[in-house]
FIGU-233022 format. One record per residue: residue number from 1; chain; x, y, z of N, C-alpha, C in turn. Coordinates in pm, 1 decimal. Layout:
% FIGU-233022
+-----+-------+----------+----------+----------+----------+----------+----------+----------+----------+----------+
:  nr : kette :      n_x :      n_y :      n_z :     ca_x :     ca_y :     ca_z :      c_x :      c_y :      c_z :
+-----+-------+----------+----------+----------+----------+----------+----------+----------+----------+----------+
: NUM :     A :        X :        Y :        Z :        X :        Y :        Z :        X :        Y :        Z :
...
+-----+-------+----------+----------+----------+----------+----------+----------+----------+----------+----------+
***
This chain:
% FIGU-233022
+-----+-------+----------+----------+----------+----------+----------+----------+----------+----------+----------+
:  nr : kette :      n_x :      n_y :      n_z :     ca_x :     ca_y :     ca_z :      c_x :      c_y :      c_z :
+-----+-------+----------+----------+----------+----------+----------+----------+----------+----------+----------+
:   1 :     A :  -3200.0 :   3226.0 :  -4618.8 :  -3263.8 :   3146.0 :  -4720.7 :  -3174.0 :   3021.0 :  -4699.9 :
:   2 :     A :  -3223.5 :   2898.2 :  -4743.8 :  -3196.3 :   2757.3 :  -4707.9 :  -3047.4 :   2739.3 :  -4852.5 :
:   3 :     A :  -2949.2 :   2720.4 :  -4798.8 :  -2827.5 :   2710.2 :  -4891.4 :  -2870.0 :   2555.9 :  -4995.9 :
:   4 :     A :  -2816.0 :   2615.9 :  -5099.8 :  -2796.3 :   2513.0 :  -5224.2 :  -2706.0 :   2500.4 :  -5241.5 :
:   5 :     A :  -2655.9 :   2391.7 :  -5227.9 :  -2484.2 :   2347.1 :  -5280.0 :  -2479.8 :   2311.6 :  -5381.4 :
:   6 :     A :  -2613.2 :   2341.9 :  -5478.0 :  -2535.2 :   2347.1 :  -5660.4 :  -2524.0 :   2439.8 :  -5688.4 :
:   7 :     A :  -2561.4 :   2539.6 :  -5621.0 :  -2568.8 :   2712.5 :  -5693.7 :  -2481.8 :   2769.9 :  -5569.6 :
:   8 :     A :  -2391.1 :   2889.2 :  -5665.4 :  -2318.0 :   2960.1 :  -5591.7 :  -2347.1 :   3115.8 :  -5638.3 :
:   9 :     A :  -2263.6 :   3212.3 :  -5583.3 :  -2275.6 :   3343.7 :  -5599.7 :  -2133.5 :   3394.7 :  -5584.3 :
:  10 :     A :  -2082.5 :   3426.5 :  -5636.8 :  -1924.4 :   3467.4 :  -5645.0 :  -1892.2 :   3568.9 :  -5721.7 :
:  11 :     A :  -1848.6 :   3696.9 :  -5658.1 :  -1840.8 :   3831.7 :  -5763.2 :  -1759.8 :   3828.4 :  -5861.0 :
:  12 :     A :  -1691.0 :   3728.1 :  -5875.9 :  -1574.1 :   3695.1 :  -5989.6 :  -1642.6 :   3606.1 :  -6119.4 :
:  13 :     A :  -1752.8 :   3562.8 :  -6074.9 :  -1837.9 :   3494.6 :  -6177.2 :  -1941.6 :   3537.7 :  -6194.6 :
:  14 :     A :  -1982.1 :   3567.0 :  -6320.3 :  -2096.6 :   3623.6 :  -6394.8 :  -2144.7 :   3745.8 :  -6296.8 :
:  15 :     A :  -2057.5 :   3842.3 :  -6258.1 :  -2103.5 :   3933.4 :  -6168.5 :  -2197.7 :   3890.0 :  -6026.4 :
:  16 :     A :  -2176.2 :   3755.0 :  -5993.4 :  -2208.5 :   3733.7 :  -5857.1 :  -2366.3 :   3686.3 :  -5872.0 :
:  17 :     A :  -2396.1 :   3673.2 :  -6021.8 :  -2554.2 :   3610.6 :  -6005.9 :  -2533.1 :   3482.2 :  -5964.2 :
:  18 :     A :  -2660.3 :   3408.6 :  -5919.4 :  -2638.6 :   3262.2 :  -5906.9 :  -2637.8 :   3188.0 :  -6033.0 :
:  19 :     A :  -2525.1 :   3105.2 :  -6025.7 :  -2485.1 :   3013.1 :  -6148.6 :  -2473.5 :   2881.6 :  -6056.8 :
:  20 :     A :  -2472.5 :   2768.8 :  -6153.6 :  -2460.5 :   2632.6 :  -6107.1 :  -2325.6 :   2625.8 :  -6074.1 :
:  21 :     A :  -2273.7 :   2571.1 :  -5981.2 :  -2178.9 :   2562.0 :  -5908.1 :  -2054.6 :   2523.7 :  -6009.1 :
:  22 :     A :  -1938.7 :   2540.8 :  -6050.7 :  -1822.4 :   2474.6 :  -6095.8 :  -1867.6 :   2524.2 :  -6243.6 :
:  23 :     A :  -1966.2 :   2577.7 :  -6292.7 :  -1984.0 :   2654.2 :  -6423.7 :  -2006.9 :   2807.1 :  -6430.6 :
:  24 :     A :  -2034.6 :   2862.2 :  -6558.9 :  -2075.6 :   3013.4 :  -6582.1 :  -2224.7 :   3005.6 :  -6624.3 :
:  25 :     A :  -2298.8 :   2912.8 :  -6592.0 :  -2412.6 :   2912.8 :  -6630.4 :  -2549.3 :   2954.4 :  -6526.5 :
:  26 :     A :  -2617.8 :   3060.2 :  -6558.2 :  -2662.1 :   3149.4 :  -6459.8 :  -2789.7 :   3050.4 :  -6448.5 :
:  27 :     A :  -2858.5 :   3053.7 :  -6328.8 :  -2982.0 :   3000.7 :  -6286.4 :  -3078.5 :   3054.4 :  -6375.7 :
:  28 :     A :  -3094.1 :   3204.2 :  -6387.4 :  -3187.8 :   3303.5 :  -6443.2 :  -3170.4 :   3228.6 :  -6619.7 :
:  29 :     A :  -3051.2 :   3221.2 :  -6667.7 :  -3051.1 :   3146.6 :  -6799.5 :  -3131.5 :   3043.2 :  -6824.1 :
:  30 :     A :  -3135.9 :   2962.0 :  -6690.0 :  -3198.6 :   2807.3 :  -6732.6 :  -3344.2 :   2836.3 :  -6703.0 :
:  31 :     A :  -3381.4 :   2924.2 :  -6607.8 :  -3553.9 :   2940.6 :  -6600.5 :  -3577.6 :   3014.5 :  -6718.1 :
:  32 :     A :  -3520.2 :   3108.5 :  -6756.7 :  -3543.8 :   3181.1 :  -6901.2 :  -3582.3 :   3068.5 :  -7012.8 :
:  33 :     A :  -3507.8 :   2978.6 :  -7028.8 :  -3517.6 :   2879.8 :  -7121.2 :  -3643.0 :   2799.9 :  -7132.1 :
:  34 :     A :  -3643.9 :   2753.7 :  -6946.6 :  -3759.2 :   2640.7 :  -6921.7 :  -3880.0 :   2731.4 :  -6994.0 :
:  35 :     A :  -3903.1 :   2867.2 :  -6954.2 :  -4052.7 :   2929.7 :  -6948.8 :  -4045.2 :   2942.7 :  -7093.7 :
:  36 :     A :  -3975.1 :   2953.7 :  -7202.4 :  -3966.4 :   2974.0 :  -7333.0 :  -4018.4 :   2848.7 :  -7416.8 :
:  37 :     A :  -4005.6 :   2721.9 :  -7305.2 :  -4049.6 :   2593.2 :  -7380.1 :  -3928.4 :   2494.7 :  -7416.5 :
:  38 :     A :  -3825.8 :   2530.2 :  -7340.0 :  -3723.5 :   2440.1 :  -7344.4 :  -3748.6 :   2298.4 :  -7275.2 :
:  39 :     A :  -3723.3 :   2199.2 :  -7331.1 :  -3728.3 :   2093.6 :  -7207.9 :  -3615.8 :   2065.6 :  -7142.8 :
:  40 :     A :  -3630.6 :   1962.0 :  -7037.5 :  -3487.2 :   1931.7 :  -6965.8 :  -3397.6 :   1900.7 :  -7048.1 :
:  41 :     A :  -3424.6 :   1789.6 :  -7147.3 :  -3331.2 :   1754.2 :  -7254.0 :  -3268.7 :   1823.3 :  -7319.5 :
:  42 :     A :  -3351.6 :   1911.9 :  -7401.5 :  -3252.7 :   2042.5 :  -7460.1 :  -3168.0 :   2116.1 :  -7398.0 :
:  43 :     A :  -3193.9 :   2123.8 :  -7255.0 :  -3114.6 :   2203.5 :  -7150.9 :  -2982.2 :   2095.6 :  -7131.6 :
:  44 :     A :  -3018.7 :   1964.6 :  -7147.3 :  -2918.9 :   1871.3 :  -7072.8 :  -2787.2 :   1884.9 :  -7236.9 :
:  45 :     A :  -2889.0 :   1902.5 :  -7381.3 :  -2848.3 :   1848.0 :  -7493.1 :  -2715.1 :   1990.2 :  -7470.4 :
:  46 :     A :  -2761.7 :   2121.5 :  -7471.3 :  -2707.3 :   2225.9 :  -7488.6 :  -2635.2 :   2288.3 :  -7405.7 :
:  47 :     A :  -2616.4 :   2233.3 :  -7268.9 :  -2505.0 :   2244.6 :  -7159.3 :  -2466.4 :   2107.7 :  -7131.2 :
:  48 :     A :  -2387.9 :   2055.1 :  -7182.1 :  -2337.5 :   1891.8 :  -7131.5 :  -2271.1 :   1885.4 :  -7001.4 :
:  49 :     A :  -2253.6 :   1995.3 :  -6934.8 :  -2191.3 :   1960.4 :  -6805.0 :  -2307.4 :   1980.1 :  -6692.3 :
:  50 :     A :  -2422.6 :   2010.1 :  -6712.7 :  -2509.6 :   2000.7 :  -6642.4 :  -2575.6 :   1866.0 :  -6627.0 :
:  51 :     A :  -2662.5 :   1847.6 :  -6472.2 :  -2689.8 :   1741.2 :  -6457.7 :  -2851.3 :   1725.2 :  -6417.1 :
:  52 :     A :  -2940.4 :   1635.0 :  -6466.6 :  -3064.2 :   1669.8 :  -6361.3 :  -3111.9 :   1736.3 :  -6244.4 :
:  53 :     A :  -3013.7 :   1713.3 :  -6153.2 :  -3034.5 :   1751.9 :  -6013.6 :  -2964.7 :   1918.2 :  -6031.2 :
:  54 :     A :  -2896.7 :   1936.6 :  -6135.3 :  -2848.8 :   2093.4 :  -6141.6 :  -2981.3 :   2168.5 :  -6175.3 :
:  55 :     A :  -3056.2 :   2103.5 :  -6264.6 :  -3176.1 :   2185.4 :  -6306.5 :  -3301.7 :   2192.1 :  -6179.6 :
:  56 :     A :  -3303.6 :   2096.6 :  -6133.9 :  -3371.2 :   2087.2 :  -6013.2 :  -3313.2 :   2179.0 :  -5890.5 :
:  57 :     A :  -3236.1 :   2180.5 :  -5874.8 :  -3142.7 :   2296.2 :  -5795.6 :  -3177.6 :   2404.0 :  -5831.8 :
:  58 :     A :  -3188.3 :   2487.4 :  -5999.2 :  -3204.2 :   2605.0 :  -6021.0 :  -3360.7 :   2617.9 :  -6000.5 :
:  59 :     A :  -3464.4 :   2553.3 :  -5981.6 :  -3587.1 :   2589.1 :  -5990.3 :  -3599.0 :   2542.2 :  -5826.4 :
:  60 :     A :  -3545.2 :   2495.6 :  -5739.0 :  -3561.9 :   2494.4 :  -5609.7 :  -3521.4 :   2642.7 :  -5532.3 :
:  61 :     A :  -3420.6 :   2667.2 :  -5604.2 :  -3332.4 :   2800.2 :  -5566.1 :  -3464.9 :   2909.0 :  -5616.5 :
:  62 :     A :  -3489.6 :   2901.9 :  -5721.6 :  -3584.7 :   3033.0 :  -5768.7 :  -3713.9 :   3013.8 :  -5670.9 :
:  63 :     A :  -3754.8 :   2894.7 :  -5633.7 :  -3888.2 :   2901.6 :  -5560.6 :  -3838.8 :   2946.0 :  -5421.7 :
:  64 :     A :  -3757.6 :   2892.6 :  -5358.8 :  -3684.4 :   2930.1 :  -5201.1 :  -3682.4 :   3131.1 :  -5229.0 :
:  65 :     A :  -3634.0 :   3176.2 :  -5297.5 :  -3586.8 :   3301.9 :  -5326.5 :  -3746.5 :   3362.9 :  -5320.5 :
:  66 :     A :  -3803.1 :   3317.1 :  -5433.7 :  -3954.6 :   3406.1 :  -5419.5 :  -4035.9 :   3376.5 :  -5314.3 :
:  67 :     A :  -4019.5 :   3247.1 :  -5191.6 :  -4087.3 :   3239.7 :  -5112.1 :  -4034.9 :   3333.5 :  -5002.2 :
:  68 :     A :  -3924.6 :   3414.4 :  -5005.4 :  -3883.9 :   3472.2 :  -4910.7 :  -3893.9 :   3643.8 :  -4927.8 :
:  69 :     A :  -3926.1 :   3656.7 :  -5041.1 :  -3981.3 :   3806.5 :  -5105.4 :  -4091.9 :   3866.0 :  -5025.0 :
:  70 :     A :  -4077.4 :   3999.8 :  -5009.7 :  -4205.2 :   4061.4 :  -4958.7 :  -4317.9 :   4106.8 :  -5071.9 :
:  71 :     A :  -4432.5 :   4096.5 :  -5026.9 :  -4525.9 :   4103.9 :  -5128.5 :  -4587.3 :   4250.7 :  -5073.9 :
:  72 :     A :  -4583.8 :   4357.5 :  -5174.3 :  -4652.2 :   4449.8 :  -5118.8 :  -4756.5 :   4490.9 :  -5240.4 :
:  73 :     A :  -4843.0 :   4509.2 :  -5183.9 :  -4990.3 :   4549.8 :  -5236.2 :  -5039.5 :   4687.0 :  -5246.2 :
:  74 :     A :  -5005.7 :   4762.1 :  -5369.8 :  -5054.4 :   4894.3 :  -5376.0 :  -5178.2 :   4926.0 :  -5322.9 :
:  75 :     A :  -5205.1 :   5042.3 :  -5270.0 :  -5330.9 :   5091.5 :  -5217.9 :  -5430.4 :   5076.6 :  -5334.7 :
:  76 :     A :  -5556.1 :   5060.0 :  -5335.3 :  -5644.1 :   5066.2 :  -5442.2 :  -5650.6 :   5253.8 :  -5471.9 :
:  77 :     A :  -5656.9 :   5301.0 :  -5562.6 :  -5669.6 :   5415.6 :  -5586.8 :  -5809.2 :   5501.6 :  -5504.9 :
:  78 :     A :  -5796.3 :   5626.1 :  -5450.0 :  -5911.1 :   5665.4 :  -5377.7 :  -6011.6 :   5714.4 :  -5479.0 :
:  79 :     A :  -6155.3 :   5676.7 :  -5484.8 :  -6238.8 :   5734.9 :  -5598.3 :  -6248.0 :   5903.4 :  -5581.1 :
:  80 :     A :  -6273.0 :   5980.4 :  -5683.2 :  -6277.4 :   6128.9 :  -5684.4 :  -6405.5 :   6141.7 :  -5615.2 :
:  81 :     A :  -6375.3 :   6270.9 :  -5551.1 :  -6539.7 :   6307.2 :  -5475.9 :  -6626.5 :   6345.2 :  -5576.0 :
:  82 :     A :  -6758.7 :   6291.1 :  -5548.9 :  -6849.8 :   6350.7 :  -5637.3 :  -6907.3 :   6504.2 :  -5614.8 :
:  83 :     A :  -6898.5 :   6568.6 :  -5740.0 :  -6952.5 :   6685.9 :  -5709.3 :  -7116.1 :   6703.6 :  -5673.7 :
+-----+-------+----------+----------+----------+----------+----------+----------+----------+----------+----------+
***
């Protein structure tokens, strides 16, 4: 997976969850707030240490993480035999 200089994972910080480097702000929290309708301005106002580049890094990290996941499509159920 590509390195993201603005994202760090350290077992001593937030149990190793990905956070914005130099903060304890988890990437997951930022993504969740964005998904709930928060704007970039809302997040920057709510977390004064964040920068627009930090938010873009969180989105890029999430996209890269998803692009490397394996997708498993379950088999379709077998129809019951007709009597």
